[in-house]
VOBA-1610 file (N, C-alpha, C; in pm, whole numbers, padded with zeros to 5 digits, always signed):
BEGIN
Thr+00296+07863-02448Thr+00231+07871-02291Thr+00305+07928-02199Gly+00428+07951-02168Gly+00519+07999-02060Gly+00430+08113-02026Gln+00440+08235-02161Gln+00397+08304-02142Gln+00280+08367-02130Arg+00184+08262-02141Arg+00023+08291-02115Arg+00035+08282-01978Met+00099+08110-01948Met+00099+08156-01782Met+00133+08254-01698Met+00256+08317-01760Met+00309+08408-01667Met+00196+08545-01668Phe+00128+08580-01766Phe+00025+08642-01759Phe-00074+08603-01697Asn-00129+08487-01649Asn-00272+08470-01587Asn-00219+08487-01464Ile-00084+08463-01405Ile-00059+08428-01235Ile-00049+08582-01239Ile+00001+08686-01310Ile-00048+08862-01305Ile-00121+08879-01239Ile-00230+08835-01400Ile-00408+08898-01389Ile-00437+08846-01249Ala-00442+08719-01222Ala-00480+08644-01063Ala-00404+08736-00967Leu-00297+08760-00959Leu-00225+08871-00888Leu-00329+08962-00854Val-00378+09050-00965Val-00403+09179-00937Val-00551+09181-00903Leu-00601+09037-00944Leu-00746+09000-00907Leu-00778+08981-00770Val-00666+08939-00698Val-00661+08869-00557Val-00640+08986-00473Tyr-00545+09131-00526Tyr-00496+09226-00471Tyr-00632+09303-00456Val-00702+09308-00537Val-00808+09426-00549Val-00940+09371-00433Val-01016+09220-00458Val-01055+09183-00420Val-01036+09197-00239Met-00865+09249-00237Met-00890+09211-00063Met-00912+09349+00023Cys-00830+09460-00139Cys-00826+09600-00092Cys-00994+09573-00069Ala-01097+09582-00150Ala-01246+09549-00136Ala-01274+09514+00031Met-01224+09418+00064Met-01254+09337+00218Met-01192+09456+00295Phe-01072+09445+00328Phe-00995+09528+00427Phe-01036+09708+00408Glu-01087+09728+00268Glu-01142+09865+00271Glu-00990+09972+00335Ser-00863+09880+00230Ser-00753+09930+00252Ser-00677+09858+00127Leu-00523+09961+00103Leu-00451+09939-00009Leu-00288+09856+00086Ile-00340+09893+00216Ile-00193+09858+00276Ile-00184+09767+00332Tyr-00268+09718+00412Tyr-00264+09548+00449Tyr-00306+09416+00331Pro-00384+09471+00203Pro-00375+09398+00125Pro-00253+09324+00077Ala-00157+09423+00100Ala+00013+09440+00028Ala+00065+09384+00129Ala+00063+09360+00261Ala+00094+09273+00346Ala+00091+09160+00324Ile-00024+09100+00265Ile-00052+08992+00285Ile-00001+08905+00159Met-00006+09056+00054Met+00050+08979-00081Met+00201+08930-00086Thr+00286+08993+00021Thr+00387+08966+00066Thr+00455+08822+00139Thr+00317+08735+00178Thr+00357+08612+00165Thr+00298+08551+00062Phe+00294+08619-00036Phe+00279+08475-00189Phe+00372+08468-00261Val+00479+08609-00257Val+00586+08653-00281Val+00702+08570-00255Phe+00695+08539-00085Phe+00775+08471+00029Phe+00754+08326-00042Ser+00611+08250-00079Ser+00595+08113-00109Ser+00678+08065-00239Val+00677+08185-00325Val+00796+08152-00457Val+00899+08086-00411Phe+00958+08135-00301Phe+01085+08105-00285Phe+01089+07957-00183Gly+00943+07949-00160Gly+00960+07784-00083Gly+00923+07674-00243Val+00864+07755-00321Val+00839+07647-00472Val+00951+07613-00518Phe+01052+07720-00503Phe+01173+07678-00636Phe+01287+07609-00492Trp+01269+07603-00374Trp+01346+07531-00280Trp+01329+07407-00251Leu+01203+07381-00287Leu+01163+07258-00243Leu+01215+07185-00415Phe+01183+07241-00478Phe+01216+07190-00662Phe+01338+07172-00683Trp+01425+07204-00560Trp+01617+07262-00562Trp+01640+07086-00511Ile+01555+07077-00368Ile+01584+07020-00286Ile+01547+06851-00345Thr+01501+06827-00420Thr+01345+06740-00510Thr+01448+06739-00624Gly+01508+06875-00652Gly+01555+06765-00849Gly+01428+06847-00961Thr+01346+06894-00899Thr+01213+06900-01009Thr+01232+07005-01070Thr+01193+06930-01233Thr+01228+07083-01268Thr+01142+07165-01286Phe+01087+07273-01352Phe+00941+07392-01298Phe+00940+07377-01488Ser+00779+07334-01471Ser+00711+07306-01614Ser+00570+07375-01579Phe+00531+07301-01689Phe+00383+07427-01721Phe+00296+07365-01573Met+00276+07202-01499Met+00201+07185-01387Met+00256+07253-01286Ala+00432+07267-01261Ala+00462+07331-01228Ala+00395+07529-01180Met+00385+07520-01274Met+00301+07697-01289Met+00128+07687-01258Ile+00094+07553-01288Ile-00082+07573-01257Ile-00068+07580-01063Gly+00044+07489-01030Gly+00087+07506-00912Gly+00058+07615-00835Ile+00167+07702-00908Ile+00167+07828-00849Ile+00063+07938-00863Leu-00032+07867-00926Leu-00136+07966-00987Leu-00249+07903-00827Ile-00248+07766-00863Ile-00350+07740-00731Ile-00282+07788-00597Leu-00138+07849-00538Leu-00106+07853-00426Leu-00128+07992-00409Met-00164+08081-00491Met-00189+08232-00461Met-00326+08243-00388Gly-00430+08130-00452Gly-00531+08144-00378Gly-00519+08110-00242Val-00491+07970-00210Val-00481+07948-00073Val-00351+08011-00003Val-00285+08068-00067Val-00142+08115+00085Val-00199+08244+00133Val-00283+08353+00069Val-00374+08488+00112Val-00453+08436+00209Asn-00501+08328+00241Asn-00608+08290+00332Asn-00567+08266+00476Asn-00413+08236+00495Asn-00413+08247+00631Asn-00360+08432+00673Gly-00295+08486+00547Gly-00271+08603+00624Gly-00433+08693+00625Ile-00517+08689+00517Ile-00650+08748+00574Ile-00679+08704+00682Val-00656+08589+00734Val-00760+08524+00883Val-00666+08631+00993Met-00586+08567+00970Met-00465+08648+01081Met-00486+08797+01085Leu-00486+08906+00983Leu-00448+09044+00975Leu-00614+09107+01012Met-00728+09024+00945Met-00879+09065+01032Met-00922+09027+01158His-00859+08962+01254His-00833+08981+01360His-00759+09007+01421Ile-00640+09071+01378Ile-00526+09179+01438Ile-00636+09294+01465Asn-00700+09347+01316Asn-00791+09430+01270Asn-00877+09471+01371Gln-00961+09341+01393Gln-01046+09335+01507Gln-01003+09399+01644Leu-00874+09367+01717Leu-00846+09291+01829Leu-00822+09500+01856Arg-00742+09550+01717Arg-00743+09751+01750Arg-00852+09785+01746His-00935+09774+01666His-01075+09817+01726His-01119+09808+01829Glu-01102+09675+01901Glu-01169+09707+01995Glu-01082+09795+02140Gly-01011+09843+02089Gly-00914+09893+02185Gly-00772+09865+02202Leu-00713+09766+02172Leu-00589+09725+02175Leu-00454+09807+02106Leu-00397+09772+02162Leu-00266+09863+02104Leu-00225+09811+01982Arg-00164+09840+01917Arg-00087+09768+01747Arg-00013+09647+01827Thr+00091+09724+01891Thr+00119+09548+01953Thr+00163+09466+02013Glu+00009+09519+02117Glu-00094+09420+02198Glu-00166+09311+02118Ala-00221+09420+01987Ala-00317+09305+01886Ala-00244+09234+01819Leu-00085+09275+01772Leu-00017+09189+01666Leu+00029+09046+01782Val+00075+09067+01899Val+00085+08953+01946Val-00023+08881+02022Arg-00110+08930+02011Arg-00240+08824+02117Arg-00347+08797+01919Gly-00330+08873+01845Gly-00378+08798+01712Gly-00303+08676+01679Ser-00133+08731+01677Ser-00112+08618+01590Ser-00107+08467+01688Lys-00058+08498+01826Lys-00061+08387+01922Lys-00230+08261+01874Asp-00329+08399+01832Asp-00433+08295+01864Asp-00494+08263+01746Arg-00389+08271+01641Arg-00457+08222+01475Arg-00333+08105+01455Leu-00234+08112+01556Leu-00115+08005+01534Leu-00167+07910+01485Arg-00265+07842+01614Arg-00338+07677+01575Arg-00401+07696+01441Pro-00503+07741+01409Pro-00564+07778+01275Pro-00495+07766+01200Val-00394+07825+01153Val-00304+07835+01075Val-00206+07665+01071Leu-00157+07720+01170Leu-00076+07517+01157Leu-00172+07409+01098Met-00321+07417+01145Met-00375+07298+01155Met-00386+07304+00956Thr-00471+07426+00952Thr-00511+07458+00798Thr-00404+07416+00712Met-00307+07471+00702Met-00191+07410+00641Met-00112+07268+00644Gly-00151+07234+00735Gly-00044+07079+00803Gly-00164+06998+00690Thr-00280+07047+00717Thr-00366+06921+00682Thr-00357+06935+00476Ala-00375+07065+00468Ala-00290+07108+00282Ala-00170+07042+00278Ile-00085+07048+00327Ile+00007+06977+00254Ile+00064+06856+00283Leu-00025+06755+00432Leu-00043+06616+00394Leu-00151+06563+00319Ala-00222+06655+00238Ala-00301+06636+00137Ala-00248+06568-00026Met-00130+06675+00011Met-00066+06671-00134Met+00053+06571-00128Val+00108+06504-00016Val+00173+06420-00029Val+00225+06298-00132Pro+00105+06215-00136Pro+00068+06105-00214Pro+00093+06167-00346Leu-00013+06273-00423Leu+00091+06365-00536Leu+00177+06328-00538Cys+00274+06413-00431Cys+00465+06462-00465Cys+00461+06301-00453Met+00441+06204-00418Met+00557+06122-00434Met+00481+06019-00556Gly+00405+06001-00600Gly+00344+05906-00704Gly+00397+05990-00830Thr+00365+05932-00936Thr+00410+05931-01070Thr+00254+05962-01151Val+00136+05988-01064Val+00044+05991-01166Val+00024+06133-01285Gln-00025+06068-01420Gln-00011+06180-01484Gln-00156+06220-01593Val-00208+06346-01611Val-00259+06401-01623Val-00351+06267-01786Gly-00450+06228-01733Gly-00499+06166-01885Gly-00424+05999-01917Gly-00341+05958-01784Gly-00318+05889-01843Gly-00149+05862-01924Asp-00113+05950-01985Asp-00049+05969-02060Asp-00016+06114-02069Gly-00030+06216-01999Gly+00003+06324-01999Gly+00090+06391-01889Pro+00126+06511-01871Pro+00211+06562-01806Pro+00151+06512-01623Pro+00330+06473-01589Pro+00253+06430-01405Pro+00239+06532-01389Tyr+00168+06487-01236Tyr+00086+06559-01107Tyr+00184+06613-00986Phe+00290+06564-01026Phe+00393+06605-00891Phe+00449+06731-00896Pro+00471+06775-00979Pro+00531+06920-01010Pro+00471+06989-00941Met+00343+07004-00994Met+00220+07051-00912Met+00227+07088-00788Ala+00222+06953-00735Ala+00174+06912-00576Ala+00278+06949-00525Arg+00456+06935-00549Arg+00519+07025-00489Arg+00514+07120-00515Ala+00491+07191-00660Ala+00467+07362-00567Ala+00401+07431-00498Ile+00276+07321-00461Ile+00177+07334-00407Ile+00271+07324-00245Val+00293+07227-00203Val+00360+07241-00075Val+00474+07304-00063Gly+00577+07342-00138Gly+00743+07374-00134Gly+00633+07595-00094Gly+00521+07567-00166Gly+00490+07733-00107Gly+00427+07779+00031Leu+00329+07650+00058Leu+00283+07632+00133Leu+00329+07647+00285Met+00425+07520+00289Met+00558+07540+00408Met+00648+07672+00428Phe+00731+07711+00348Phe+00793+07855+00349Phe+00634+08005+00352Ser+00539+08027+00304Ser+00443+08109+00345Ser+00366+08092+00467Thr+00378+07935+00519Thr+00287+07954+00700Thr+00454+08029+00747Ile+00560+07988+00735Ile+00660+08045+00830Ile+00670+08185+00811Val+00650+08271+00679Val+00653+08348+00634Val+00499+08463+00753Thr+00442+08357+00732Thr+00276+08439+00768Thr+00270+08455+00937Leu+00356+08324+00952Leu+00320+08339+01108Leu+00456+08439+01177Met+00584+08437+01136Met+00702+08554+01177Met+00687+08655+01099Ala+00700+08650+00953Ala+00733+08789+00922Ala+00606+08887+00897Leu+00493+08837+00884Leu+00340+08925+00859Leu+00323+09041+00950Pro+00334+08986+01104Pro+00375+09085+01238Pro+00425+09218+01178Val+00528+09195+01175Val+00671+09264+01090Val+00613+09380+01004Ile+00559+09323+00874Ile+00507+09378+00764Ile+00458+09496+00814Tyr+00339+09431+00859Tyr+00195+09504+00847Tyr+00243+09607+00948Ser+00335+09591+01069Ser+00379+09706+01141Ser+00456+09821+01094Leu+00549+09757+00955Leu+00620+09871+00900Leu+00550+09964+00791Leu+00411+09862+00725Leu+00295+09938+00711Leu+00226+10044+00716Asp+00167+09954+00850Asp+00127+10066+00957Asp+00211+10166+00973Asp+00302+10181+01005Asp+00435+10324+01030Asp+00378+10403+00941Ala+00437+10327+00826Ala+00449+10380+00668Ala+00273+10496+00661Arg+00174+10398+00681Arg+00056+10440+00695Arg+00070+10608+00747Leu+00089+10536+00903Leu+00064+10687+00953Leu+00159+10819+00974Trp+00270+10759+00879Trp+00400+10841+00837Trp+00269+10967+00732Val+00253+10875+00632Val+00210+10963+00519Val+00093+11062+00546Arg-00023+11002+00640Arg-00091+11072+00707Arg-00084+11193+00762Lys+00028+11167+00889Lys+00091+11302+00920Lys+00133+11385+00797Val+00242+11350+00746Val+00280+11479+00677Val+00160+11560+00558Gly+00076+11450+00581Gly-00023+11521+00463Gly-00139+11619+00581Ser-00087+11601+00687Ser-00200+11629+00745Ser-00142+11792+00801Asp+00027+11735+00839Asp+00157+11899+00878Asp+00201+11983+00774Gly+00221+11876+00669Gly+00322+11929+00616Gly+00258+12028+00510Arg+00379+12071+00414Arg+00282+12141+00331Arg+00185+12064+00186Ala+00199+11996+00225Ala+00114+11890+00106Ala-00026+11921+00175Gly-00029+11875+00341Gly-00154+11876+00380Gly-00200+12007+00359Arg-00120+12131+00378Arg-00192+12250+00339Arg-00276+12299+00199Leu-00141+12217+00132Leu-00260+12248+00000Leu-00362+12145+00019Leu-00373+12017+00022Leu-00522+11971+00002Leu-00628+12021+00095Arg-00548+12153+00209Arg-00691+12143+00278Arg-00728+12334+00217Gln-00655+12370+00150Gln-00701+12509+00102Gln-00823+12478-00041Arg-00895+12569-00028Arg-01043+12560-00062Arg-01051+12652-00180Pro-01094+12612-00307Pro-01093+12723-00413Pro-01177+12772-00370Val-01154+12910-00433Val-01190+13060-00407Val-01340+13066-00481Ala-01414+13112-00444Ala-01570+13078-00530Ala-01561+13193-00605Ser-01623+13161-00730Ser-01657+13231-00825Ser-01751+13293-00768Ser-01811+13417-00871Ser-01934+13513-00798Ser-02001+13531-00952
//
């Protein structure tokens, strides 16, 4: 079952990325958002280490749930930043203002989600009364949300900026360099 869950997690990651690529009409910005999920996994293992929780099937389900929740903050923040850039703000100004504008909504959303999970984190409720306990799933979600919220607020603007610089560099190389000349050459029409 562990291999099957890992396969499910990989499929879910790909599907989330594809949906975000369609929404942003870009390959770069969804990649920035996906880094928040990668960092959230560190939060899962950090909380498991602190609480002495063993990694289980229910923890994997928690990570699967975490994928859908974690990207929401990044989507909200980057959509606002992109909107500000389309309105004419420079990238740095849009990053600062967008991060400031979305600070409260991100903290409120994650704070309420984390608080809602606290009873499950502390309890010993089991699936069906005698199945596996829910607390590893809840702790995975809480640990991931706590860590990803910090990453979203502090690191996502930096990651966005780095990936945007890479996008601009590739565009410049494509238009100025040898690759650009090769791409601009038109095939000779046959008669």
